C-alpha positions, 0 to 999 in steps of 0.5 A: 086570925080571921084576916090571916085566914082570909088572905091565905085562902085567896092565895090557896086557889093557886095550888096545883093539882097533879093528875093526868089523862092518857089514852088507851087502845080499845080492842074488840068491837070498838077497835080503832077507837080510844078511851080515857083512863086514869094513869095510876103511876106505873101503868101507861108509862110505856104508852106515852113517850117520856124523854129527858133533854139533859140525858139524851144519848149520842146522835144516830141516823134517823130511822134506826132503833136507838139503844135504850138509855137510863132516862131520868124523867124530865119532870112530872108524868104529865109532861110526857103527855104534853107532846101528844096533847099538842098533836091532838090540839093541832089535829082539831085546829088544822082539821077546821081548815083541812076539811072546811070545818068553818064553812061546812058545819054538818052534812051538805047534801048538795056537795056530793062525794067530792067533798069530805064534810065534818059533822059536829055529831060527836056520838056518831059511829062510823058506818058505810058513809065513811067509805062513801066520801062523808067523814064525821068529826068523831071518825077523824079523831079516832083515825088520827089518834089510832095512827098517832099512838103508833108513832116514835116521837121519843125516838126522834127527839132523842136522835135529833137533840144532840146532832150538830144543827148549826145552820150551814154546818156539815151536821146540818147538811146530814140532818137535812138529807135524813129529814128529806128521806124520812118525808120521802118514805111517807105517802106524800104527793110532793117532797122538795127542798128550797136552798137560799144563800143568806148572810150569816155571822159567825165568830172569827177563830183567828181573831176571837172576841175579847174583854179587858179591864182598862185602867184610869190612864186608858191602858188595857189591862187584864183580859177577862176570860170568855169561857166559850169562844164560840158563844157570840151575838150574831149580827152584832156590830164589829169593832172595839169600844171602851167605857165604864160599866153600868148595871141595867137589869133587863135592858128595857126602856123603863130600866134605862129610864130608871137608871137616869132617874137615879143619876146613872146615865147610860150614855157612853158606857157599857151596859151589863144586862140580864138574859130574859123578858125581852129579846137580845135584839131589843136589849141592844136596840134599847141600849143604842137608843140611850147612847150606850157604847156596847152591851154585855148579856149574862144569865142571872142564876136567880132567873133560871131554875135551881130545883134539883129535878130540873135542868139548871145553867152552869155558872161558866156558860153563856147564852146565845142570841142574835141581835138583829131587830127583824127577821130574815137575811138582814143583808137582803131585806125585802128580797129573797136570797136565791142562787146568790143573786146580788142585790144593791148593797143594803142592810136592814135597819134592824142591825145594831150599830154597837157591839154586843157579847154574851158572858157567863154568870161567873164573869158577870159576878166579877164585874158586879163586884167592881160596881159602885154608885147607888144600890140597885132597886130590890127587884133588880137584885140577883143571887150572884153576890152576898151583898146588894147589886150596885148600879155603877158606874164601875171600872172601864172595860174594852170590848172587841167583837170580830165576828165575820159575815159569811154567805151560807146555804140553808135548806128548807124541806117541804112535804105536801098532801094535796087537797081534794077540792081546794088543792091551791089553798094551803094549811101550812105547818112548820118547825125550826130544824137548826140550833146553835147547840145540843138540846131538845126544847125548841127545834128537836121537839118541834121537828119530832112533832112535825115528822109525827104529824107527817107520818100520822096524816100519811097513814090516814091517807093510806086508809082513805083520808083526803083533806079538802085543802092541801096540807104543807109541812115545812122544816125550816133552816136558819131559825136561830138567826132570826127566822131566816129560812121562813122569811126568805121563803115568804119573800121568794113566794109572796105572790104565790102565797097571796090569798092561798095560804089559809093559816100557818101553825108553828111547832117551835117551843111546843112543849116547854112543860105541862102546866100552862097552855099559851097560844101566840096568835093573830086575833082572827084565830081566837074563837077557833082556839077557844073551841080547841081548848074545849076539846083537848084534855088537860095533861095534869088535871084529870077529867078537865079540858084545857078550857076548864083548867084555864077558867078555873083560875081565870074566867077571862080565858083569853087573858090567860091563854092568848099572847101576841106573836113575838118577832122571834117566832116563824109565825110572826112573818106569816102575819106581819109580812104576808098577812096570813093568820098564824099561831104558835102553841106552847105548853109551858114549864111550871115555874116551880113556885109553891106556897107550901112553906107559907102554908106550913108557917101558917099551920105552925102559927095556928097550932101555937095560938091554939096551944096558948089558948088551951094553956090559958084556959087550963092554967091556975088563975092565981099563978101570977108567974104564968099569968104574966108570961101569957100576957106578955106573949099575947101583948107581943102578937102584933110585934111578932108580925114586924118583919125582922128581915127588912131595914126599918130605914128602908121599910119603916112599916114592917108589919107583914099584914098592915105595913107597906112594902114588898115584904107584906102579904098584900104586896105578894098577892098584888104581884101574883095577880100580874102572873094571871093578868099579864098586866103592867106593874103596880101604880107608880112603879117605874121599873116593873112591868110584870111578874118577876120570879126573882122578886116573888121568891124574895117576897115569899121568903120574907113572908114565910120566915116572918110568919114562922118567927111569929109562930116560934115566938108565940110558942114561948120558950125554945123547948115549947116550940112544936112545929114541923117546918 
């Protein structure tokens, strides 16, 4: 029992605490300042925006007051605070650059009135110096939060999320006008639009993409319905291919190597891969490198949230994703696409040479049922079938992709507040505006935060604030096609931006939850991010900063928070192409994983053991029948810990504490550490490079039910079982 307690106490450190901090305006002598208070459930609910991306109402013009819908909260109340905490983090981060925070710490007597200086004296109260050119950090925070509290963040998210926002569409043209008009109403020094004519790929309505069975004689048979003909992979190769089907997990190099090691060669075959872990472009590139003919990409239900309060994915819905392994217009690599300028015909080396097509989980289920060959590894299994997934090969399929390339105008929108002392140095903040479909998580939330920042800083300018360096706000177009808008702008103004852009902050994916804070960034900004974490309150841990929340579970804060810049982020091109430090802040969705059922089973086992001990000590020693029953139950304790849910042939050492295999508590804890350390898989594992939620859920179920069965068996007869599982 001591061993059991010790192992569970190690896991118990992961239990989340649900509380949060909100801000309330203070009237009286300290009017304009904000102070913390605990939210007690109902109160404060109106102070912070709470929105539900799954129940947003129809599109309305920006600036109009929408009708109040009956919203179901997106998740916990703490999530409502996340957008505002992102804005607070952005204030602290950009403030360091806007006011010369890094170079001018404390007051600078020689600078004169022409420079606004930031002091680290957080206890300083505003006085006459505030109006004479000197600004203290506490003043800036108070002013920012004062005007931020008057914003309409929720309204903008609601208005934007269901509007048509496909790059080049009529809906995007209307949204572009509305965003520019919203910027023009603010106190900005410059507002303008840049238009680029880029090559985008769209489905051909007259010749839709198709998928057919092919019989052994090579005759094309039944067509598999692609439920949504508008769902496609932009920049897929055009044409038709035929080949046997093979299941390849996420399509990573190690997955394809594992396939070969198990006797299934990808060469000349169609690969069925799952959405996630790596980008669509990486999946297709890997398949191409391993000699595959084409790729089908489906959303595995086991990888998506199935919890009732959270949005799930329809089994008839496919998922978009471009397959260009690069950024920008792939038909003008390295050159800006201005005014339909014609460059020598050249295509990006990142364009694939094989076709790719998204399919739904329903179609994937039909395909998986036809596969034969070796059983897929346990971590490759999903929830579509009642039986294990096989690797294949399976029947032959014919994939036809008829997407066509179109020269499409896209528009980036800019707003600028000129710096007082260094107007030719820019702090750039950008957000993607376009989206392939309705939703709020990426472009709608980012756009709303961008507009709220513009409005807040504009209000501050109206009240005497002027940054040291220029602040440049940008709404990007063409982001879902591979950061096309941002990359084309960088290609067109590279010489202007060289040594002038100080930092770039991306607002894309800023709020995906309220549980974990991640910063995808270039290494140069790591120390500054640490400072930000120490000054921003946690949205769900009352009385803690984000830094304290992180180090509570992992002393190496940077291993928990810092991530490399991914290619599909607009921040990537700023660093990799232009050499400008960049960062993308994100609050993530909790995974919905909990150890509560394990704790419940553990409690039942402890109660059963204690009950048995009491029964033994209070029983009559001469009662041979009872003594025999008690002895049998004690002798079988170790047997109860042999998992009956795994095969003795596959896992002969079935003991959940002393055995070997994925069903053991030790394996579960080792797997859970990958979630913290983001390290590669366990030694010797060739098919796992990190934490896999579907595998963890299965491990959790195996451990829980084995322990619960042991508790039930220890209780004795069925009428003696006393648990509340």
